[in-house]
C-alpha positions in Angstrom: -19.8 -64.5 74.1 -17.7 -67.8 74.5 -16.3 -66.8 77.9 -19.6 -65.9 79.1 -20.7 -69.7 78.2 -17.6 -70.9 79.8 -18.3 -68.8 83.0 -22.4 -69.8 83.2 -22.3 -72.8 85.7 -19.6 -71.1 87.8 -21.7 -68.0 88.0 -24.8 -70.0 88.6 -23.4 -72.0 91.3 -22.1 -68.5 93.1 -25.6 -67.3 92.7 -27.5 -70.1 94.0 -24.9 -70.5 96.9 -25.4 -66.8 97.6 -29.1 -67.1 97.6 -29.1 -70.2 100.0 -26.9 -68.3 102.4 -28.7 -65.2 102.8 -32.0 -67.1 103.0 -31.0 -69.1 105.4 -28.8 -66.7 107.5 -31.8 -65.4 109.5 -32.8 -68.5 110.6 -29.5 -69.6 111.4 -28.9 -66.7 113.3 -32.0 -67.0 115.4 -31.0 -70.4 116.3 -27.7 -69.3 117.6 -29.4 -66.6 119.2 -31.9 -69.1 121.0 -28.9 -71.4 122.2 -26.6 -68.7 123.3 -30.3 -67.5 125.4 -30.4 -71.1 126.6 -26.9 -70.9 127.6 -26.9 -67.5 129.9 -30.5 -68.8 131.4 -28.5 -71.9 132.7 -25.3 -70.0 133.9 -27.9 -67.8 136.0 -29.5 -71.4 137.4 -26.0 -72.5 138.3 -25.1 -69.4 140.2 -25.7 -69.6 144.1 -25.1 -66.6 145.8 -22.8 -66.6 149.1 -23.1 -64.6 152.2 -22.5 -60.8 152.0 -19.5 -59.6 152.7 -18.3 -56.4 154.6 -15.2 -55.3 154.0 -15.8 -52.3 151.7 -17.6 -49.1 153.3 -21.0 -48.7 151.0 -21.8 -45.4 153.0 -18.6 -44.1 151.5 -18.9 -45.2 148.1 -22.6 -43.8 148.0 -21.0 -40.5 149.0 -18.4 -40.9 146.0 -20.6 -41.8 143.8 -23.5 -39.2 144.9 -20.5 -36.5 144.3 -19.8 -37.3 140.6 -23.6 -37.9 139.9 -24.3 -34.8 141.6 -25.9 -31.5 139.5 -23.2 -29.1 139.9 -21.2 -32.0 137.8 -23.4 -31.1 134.7 -23.2 -34.9 133.6 -19.4 -34.9 133.3 -19.0 -34.1 129.9 -14.9 -33.9 128.4 -13.6 -30.6 128.7 -16.6 -28.9 130.2 -16.3 -27.3 134.0 -18.1 -30.3 135.6 -16.2 -32.7 133.9 -12.6 -31.2 135.0 -14.1 -30.6 138.3 -14.4 -34.3 138.4 -11.1 -34.9 136.9 -9.7 -32.5 139.9 -11.6 -34.2 142.9 -10.3 -37.8 141.7 -6.9 -36.8 141.7 -7.1 -35.6 144.8 -8.7 -38.5 146.1 -5.8 -40.5 144.4 -3.6 -38.0 146.3 -5.1 -38.8 150.0 -5.3 -42.6 149.8 -1.9 -42.3 149.1 -1.7 -43.7 145.4 1.8 -42.2 143.4 1.2 -40.0 140.5 1.4 -42.2 137.6 0.3 -39.8 134.6 2.4 -37.7 132.2 1.7 -34.4 134.5 1.1 -35.6 138.0 -1.8 -37.7 138.4 -3.2 -35.9 135.2 -2.5 -37.4 131.4 -3.8 -34.4 129.2 -4.9 -35.3 125.7 -7.0 -33.7 122.9 -8.5 -35.5 119.9 -9.5 -34.0 116.5 -12.5 -35.2 114.8 -12.0 -38.2 112.6 -13.6 -41.1 110.7 -13.4 -44.4 111.9 -13.6 -46.9 109.6 -14.2 -49.6 111.6 -17.0 -48.3 113.4 -18.4 -47.6 110.2 -18.1 -51.3 108.6 -19.9 -52.0 112.0 -22.8 -50.1 111.2 -22.2 -47.3 114.0 -21.6 -43.6 113.8 -18.3 -43.2 111.7 -17.6 -40.1 113.1 -14.9 -39.7 116.2 -15.9 -36.3 118.1 -13.0 -34.1 119.1 -12.0 -33.2 122.5 -10.2 -30.2 123.3 -9.7 -30.8 126.8 -9.6 -34.1 128.1 -7.2 -36.0 130.7 -7.0 -39.0 132.2 -6.3 -39.6 136.1 -3.9 -42.0 136.9 -2.2 -43.3 140.4 0.0 -46.3 141.4 -0.3 -48.6 144.3 3.0 -50.6 144.8 2.5 -54.5 145.3 4.6 -56.7 147.3 6.5 -58.2 144.7 8.0 -55.5 142.6 9.2 -57.8 139.7 5.5 -58.3 138.6 4.2 -56.3 135.9 1.1 -54.2 137.3 -2.5 -55.3 136.8 -4.4 -51.8 135.4 -8.0 -51.1 136.8 -10.3 -48.8 134.4 -13.1 -46.9 135.2 -14.3 -43.8 132.9 -15.5 -40.8 134.7 -16.9 -39.0 131.9 -20.4 -39.2 131.0 -23.0 -37.7 128.4 -23.4 -33.9 130.0 -26.4 -31.4 129.1 -28.2 -31.5 126.1 -29.9 -27.9 126.4 -31.1 -27.6 130.2 -31.4 -31.3 130.6 -28.6 -32.9 132.7 -27.4 -36.6 132.0 -26.1 -37.3 135.6 -24.4 -40.8 134.6 -24.9 -42.3 138.3 -24.6 -45.7 136.8 -22.7 -44.8 133.9 -20.1 -44.9 135.3 -19.7 -42.6 138.6 -20.3 -46.3 140.1 -17.4 -47.6 138.6 -15.2 -44.5 139.7 -16.8 -44.6 143.5 -15.8 -48.1 143.0 -12.2 -47.9 142.2 -11.8 -45.3 144.8 -13.2 -47.7 147.2 -10.9 -50.3 146.0 -7.7 -48.4 146.2 -8.3 -47.6 149.8 -8.5 -51.4 151.1 -5.5 -52.6 149.0 -3.5 -49.5 150.2 -4.0 -51.4 153.7 -4.1 -55.1 151.9 -1.8 -55.0 148.8 -1.7 -57.9 146.3 1.6 -58.9 144.8 1.4 -57.0 141.9 1.3 -53.4 141.6 -1.9 -51.6 140.2 -2.7 -48.6 138.4 -5.9 -46.9 138.8 -6.7 -45.2 136.0 -10.3 -42.6 135.6 -10.8 -42.2 132.0 -12.1 -39.7 130.2 -14.0 -39.6 126.8 -15.2 -43.4 126.6 -18.6 -41.7 125.7 -16.7 -40.3 122.8 -15.3 -43.5 121.2 -12.9 -44.6 124.1 -10.7 -42.3 123.6 -9.4 -41.9 127.0 -8.3 -45.5 127.1 -7.0 -45.2 123.0 -4.8 -42.0 124.0 -3.2 -44.1 126.8 -1.6 -45.8 123.7 -1.7 -43.4 121.2 0.7 -41.0 123.5 2.8 -43.7 124.3 2.6 -43.5 128.0 1.8 -47.0 127.9 3.3 -49.9 125.9 1.0 -53.3 125.8 4.1 -55.5 127.0 4.0 -52.9 130.2 0.7 -54.4 131.5 0.1 -57.5 132.8 -3.8 -57.4 132.6 -6.9 -54.8 132.5 -9.8 -55.1 134.5 -12.8 -52.4 133.7 -15.7 -51.3 135.6 -18.3 -49.8 134.2 -21.9 -49.8 135.3 -22.7 -51.5 138.7 -24.8 -50.2 140.8 -28.5 -51.7 139.1 -30.0 -55.0 138.5 -33.3 -56.2 139.0 -31.9 -60.0 138.8 -29.1 -59.5 141.4 -26.5 -60.6 138.6 -23.3 -58.9 137.3 -22.0 -60.0 133.9 -18.1 -61.0 133.8 -16.9 -60.5 130.3 -13.6 -61.6 128.6 -13.6 -65.4 129.5 -14.3 -66.5 126.0 -11.1 -64.9 124.8 -9.2 -66.0 127.9 -10.7 -69.3 128.9 -8.1 -69.5 131.5 -10.4 -67.2 133.6 -13.3 -69.3 133.5 -12.3 -71.5 136.6 -11.3 -68.4 138.5 -14.7 -66.7 137.9 -16.2 -70.1 139.4 -13.7 -69.7 142.4 -15.0 -66.1 143.0 -19.0 -67.0 142.6 -18.4 -69.3 145.2 -17.4 -66.2 147.5 -19.9 -64.1 145.6 -23.5 -62.7 147.0 -24.3 -61.9 143.3 -24.9 -63.8 140.1 -21.7 -63.9 138.7 -22.6 -64.4 134.6 -19.9 -65.0 132.2 -21.4 -64.1 129.1 -21.8 -61.1 126.3 -17.9 -62.0 124.7 -19.0 -64.8 122.0 -18.9 -63.8 118.4 -22.1 -63.5 116.1 -21.4 -66.8 114.2 -21.5 -68.3 117.5 -24.1 -66.3 119.6 -26.1 -65.2 116.7 -28.2 -61.9 117.8 -27.0 -61.9 121.2 -24.9 -58.5 121.8 -20.9 -59.1 122.4 -19.7 -56.9 125.1 -16.0 -57.1 123.8 -15.8 -54.0 122.3 -18.6 -52.0 124.1 -16.3 -50.2 127.0 -12.6 -49.4 127.4 -11.6 -52.8 128.1 -12.2 -53.2 124.3 -8.9 -50.9 123.3 -6.6 -53.3 126.1 -7.9 -56.5 124.0 -7.0 -55.0 120.8 -3.6 -54.1 122.4 -3.2 -57.7 122.8 -3.7 -57.2 126.9 -6.0 -60.2 128.6 -9.3 -58.2 130.3 -12.2 -58.9 132.2 -14.8 -56.5 132.4 -17.4 -56.2 134.7 -20.9 -54.5 134.3 -24.8 -55.0 134.4 -26.9 -55.0 131.5 -28.3 -51.9 130.0 -31.3 -50.6 132.2 -34.6 -48.5 131.4 -32.8 -45.4 132.4 -29.1 -46.1 130.7 -28.5 -42.8 128.7 -31.4 -40.8 129.9 -31.2 -37.9 132.5 -33.2 -40.8 134.7 -30.0 -42.1 135.6 -29.5 -40.7 139.3 -27.9 -41.9 142.3 -30.8 -42.1 144.2 -31.7 -45.1 141.6 -28.6 -47.0 143.0 -29.5 -50.5 145.0 -27.2 -49.9 147.8 -26.8 -53.4 148.9 -26.4 -54.8 145.5 -23.6 -52.1 144.4 -21.7 -53.2 147.9 -21.6 -56.9 147.1 -20.7 -56.2 143.1 -17.5 -54.4 144.5 -17.1 -57.4 146.9 -17.1 -59.6 144.1 -14.7 -57.3 141.7 -12.0 -57.3 144.7 -12.5 -61.1 145.1 -11.6 -61.4 141.8 -8.9 -58.9 142.2 -7.1 -61.1 144.6 -7.8 -64.5 143.1 -6.2 -63.2 139.8 -3.4 -61.9 141.9 -2.4 -64.9 143.2 -3.0 -67.1 140.0 -0.8 -64.6 137.7 1.9 -64.0 140.1 2.3 -68.1 140.5 2.2 -68.7 136.9 4.7 -65.7 136.2 7.3 -67.3 138.6 7.3 -70.6 136.8 7.6 -68.8 133.9 
């Protein structure tokens, strides 16, 4: 009883502080959300699109996208006939382009995942059960750079999607046939115009099942974090009514901000650096830092940038089909990614030479 009397005032203060915190929290987060929305609107207004570029073959990209998102691929779920067909086709494209095999078995990096519980996902309020994958494989090709001593850049795009639900196909044209087709076209261009850095082109499996393809790169020992210089992840590039492309990662790596500003001067789309701030700075605004495969590289301490459009009405529905792609916008988005690669390559090469 004496102890309770001694603790009553400290306990009362704790109760008052807790009530005050949770009472103010909704207002506080709402204010932060409004401030972040205003900041993003300002970025959109500052973005001045440049003249379109024509280095890449938009017709060929659309042919690749359409092949991946065709009904015959049945939504490319991991381990299904459609997913395996996409995997083998990508490996064939890598070979035709002239990329060197960089997987554990030629171009392929097979792996399996057992169903398991993710405490991290549980804390974040997401489905904590990660489903198992019996027959999955990443596809990896390497393009040598002109300065072999530099660590490689790694470009990632997941090729899997949601497969079929009953007789309904989830085609996954924007998510993420668009990223894989873009990666293939970038590989073709860079084969003829190589960067200083070598480039690993990696088509990842099982992104839709908890980023398992990216996790497997490190879990299986195929890569160590200190082997890689920078990750460029491309996921959903082909649709946006406001002609804008989000670049995620410069909050974590502020040195990227002037590079993105430089790229904007050459880009025909609005390049918006956003969606990478934590809740205590951005309120309820979505933080995409861990939303796709780049999140795994971030957790490994590898700097990254993620290029993608905002979710649209057809996201993760059977309506995400190739005929919905904004071809002109998609073309200029991939030209923008190419600009970024060239600027990044020069910046990192100069930085590494000084070190």
